C-alpha positions as CSV (number, residue, x, y, z in Angstrom):
1,M,90.5,93.3,-166.8
2,N,87.8,95.7,-165.7
3,I,85.5,95.4,-162.7
4,V,82.6,94.0,-164.7
5,E,84.8,91.3,-166.1
6,K,85.8,90.4,-162.5
7,Y,82.2,90.2,-161.4
8,E,81.3,88.0,-164.4
9,K,84.2,85.6,-163.7
10,A,83.3,85.5,-160.0
11,T,79.7,84.8,-160.8
12,I,80.7,82.0,-163.1
13,G,83.0,80.6,-160.5
14,L,80.2,80.5,-157.9
15,L,77.7,78.9,-160.3
16,N,80.3,76.3,-161.3
17,L,80.6,75.4,-157.6
18,D,76.9,74.6,-157.7
19,G,77.1,72.2,-160.6
20,W,77.2,74.5,-163.6
21,Q,79.9,74.1,-166.2
22,L,80.4,77.6,-167.6
23,E,83.3,79.4,-169.2
24,W,83.7,83.1,-169.5
25,C,83.5,84.4,-173.1
26,G,83.2,88.1,-172.5
27,N,86.5,88.8,-174.3
28,E,85.0,87.4,-177.5
29,N,82.7,89.2,-179.8
30,T,79.5,87.5,-178.4
31,F,76.3,89.0,-177.1
32,Y,76.4,86.9,-173.9
33,D,79.0,86.6,-171.2
34,A,79.2,82.9,-170.5
35,R,78.5,79.6,-172.2
36,G,78.5,76.0,-171.2
37,Y,76.1,73.6,-169.4
38,T,73.5,73.8,-166.7
39,P,73.6,71.4,-163.7
40,K,71.3,69.1,-165.7
41,G,73.7,69.0,-168.6
42,L,71.8,71.3,-171.0
43,K,73.6,73.7,-173.3
44,T,73.3,77.3,-172.0
45,V,74.4,80.9,-172.5
46,V,74.3,83.5,-169.8
47,E,74.0,87.3,-170.2
48,M,74.9,89.2,-167.0
49,K,74.2,92.7,-165.8
50,F,75.6,94.2,-162.6
51,R,73.7,97.3,-161.4
52,N,75.0,99.5,-158.6
53,K,71.5,100.9,-158.0
54,Y,68.3,99.0,-157.1
55,Y,65.2,99.1,-159.3
56,Q,62.1,97.0,-158.7
57,T,62.0,96.0,-162.3
58,K,65.0,94.6,-164.2
59,L,65.6,96.1,-167.7
60,L,66.4,93.8,-170.6
61,E,66.9,95.4,-174.0
62,K,64.7,93.9,-176.7
63,A,67.6,93.7,-179.1
64,K,69.6,91.7,-176.6
65,Y,66.6,89.4,-176.0
66,D,66.1,88.9,-179.7
67,K,69.8,87.9,-180.2
68,L,69.7,85.4,-177.4
69,M,66.4,83.9,-178.6
70,S,67.9,83.5,-182.1
71,L,70.2,80.9,-180.8
72,E,69.3,77.2,-181.4
73,E,66.2,76.1,-179.6
74,D,68.0,73.6,-177.4
75,V,70.2,76.3,-175.8
76,V,69.0,77.5,-172.5
77,K,69.1,81.3,-172.5
78,I,69.8,82.8,-169.0
79,Y,69.6,86.5,-168.0
80,F,71.4,87.1,-164.7
81,V,71.0,90.5,-162.9
82,N,72.9,91.5,-159.7
83,D,71.9,94.7,-157.8
84,P,72.4,96.0,-154.3
85,K,69.4,93.9,-153.0
86,G,70.2,90.6,-154.6
87,N,70.7,88.3,-157.6
88,Y,68.0,87.4,-160.1
89,L,68.2,84.6,-162.6
90,Y,65.7,84.6,-165.5
91,W,65.2,81.5,-167.6
92,L,64.3,83.3,-170.9
93,N,63.2,80.2,-172.9
94,T,60.0,79.8,-170.9
95,L,59.5,83.3,-169.6
96,E,56.3,85.1,-170.7
97,M,57.7,88.5,-171.7
98,P,55.9,91.7,-170.7
99,K,54.9,94.3,-173.2
100,I,57.7,96.2,-174.9
101,D,58.5,99.6,-173.4
102,D,60.5,102.5,-174.7
103,K,63.2,103.9,-172.4
104,D,66.0,106.4,-172.7
105,C,69.2,104.3,-172.2
106,P,72.8,105.2,-172.2
107,K,74.7,104.6,-175.5
108,T,77.0,101.6,-175.3
109,T,80.2,103.5,-175.9
110,M,82.4,104.9,-173.2
111,W,83.0,108.1,-175.1
112,D,79.4,109.2,-175.5
113,R,77.4,109.8,-172.4
114,S,74.2,110.7,-174.3
115,K,71.1,108.6,-174.2
116,V,69.2,106.9,-177.0
117,K,65.6,105.5,-177.0
118,K,65.6,101.7,-176.9
119,E,62.9,99.1,-176.8
120,V,63.1,97.2,-173.5
121,Y,61.4,94.7,-171.4
122,M,60.9,95.5,-167.7
123,L,61.1,92.2,-165.9
124,T,59.6,91.9,-162.4
125,E,61.4,90.1,-159.6
126,S,58.6,87.6,-159.4
127,Q,59.4,86.5,-163.0
128,A,62.9,85.4,-161.9
129,T,63.5,81.6,-161.7
130,L,65.9,82.0,-158.9
131,I,66.3,84.9,-156.5
132,N,69.0,85.4,-153.8
133,R,68.2,88.5,-151.7
134,Y,70.6,90.1,-149.4
135,E,69.6,90.8,-145.8
136,E,68.6,94.4,-145.4
137,D,70.5,95.1,-142.2
138,E,73.6,93.1,-143.3
139,P,76.5,95.3,-144.6
140,R,77.5,94.3,-148.1
141,V,81.0,93.8,-149.3
142,W,80.9,96.5,-152.0
143,D,78.9,99.2,-150.1
144,E,82.0,101.3,-149.4
145,Y,83.4,100.9,-152.9
146,F,80.2,102.2,-154.5
147,K,79.9,105.1,-152.1
148,K,83.2,106.4,-153.5
149,K,82.0,106.3,-157.1
């Protein structure tokens, strides 16, 4: 199990403590990382991104968004982003998407470090449904780990 899978499972565990009923499905060939039910009992899928660098806007690939939105209408589509300053939860079903932007993004294979131009949405923090920010002067658990990378 790699570090991202551990983060995904830990996030699911924390959300489940708060009334969600999610199961990890990152080992399946899905385009999301978790599925289950919201605290209100609505069907949901959650796509998660863990960034070790902070950006004011949160990148969501248009292709990923389109796949999520192609799911049944009654499924709540969630985009969860974690970065060094906090956690951001975007409720995509009702989110007014910004204009499409073109960005050079890393290819998705481990063996190719080149970049490819992708259509993306740049989401602002204020568009997030739920935000959990870390205190600026508070040392974070993973600070030392990421300094070594």
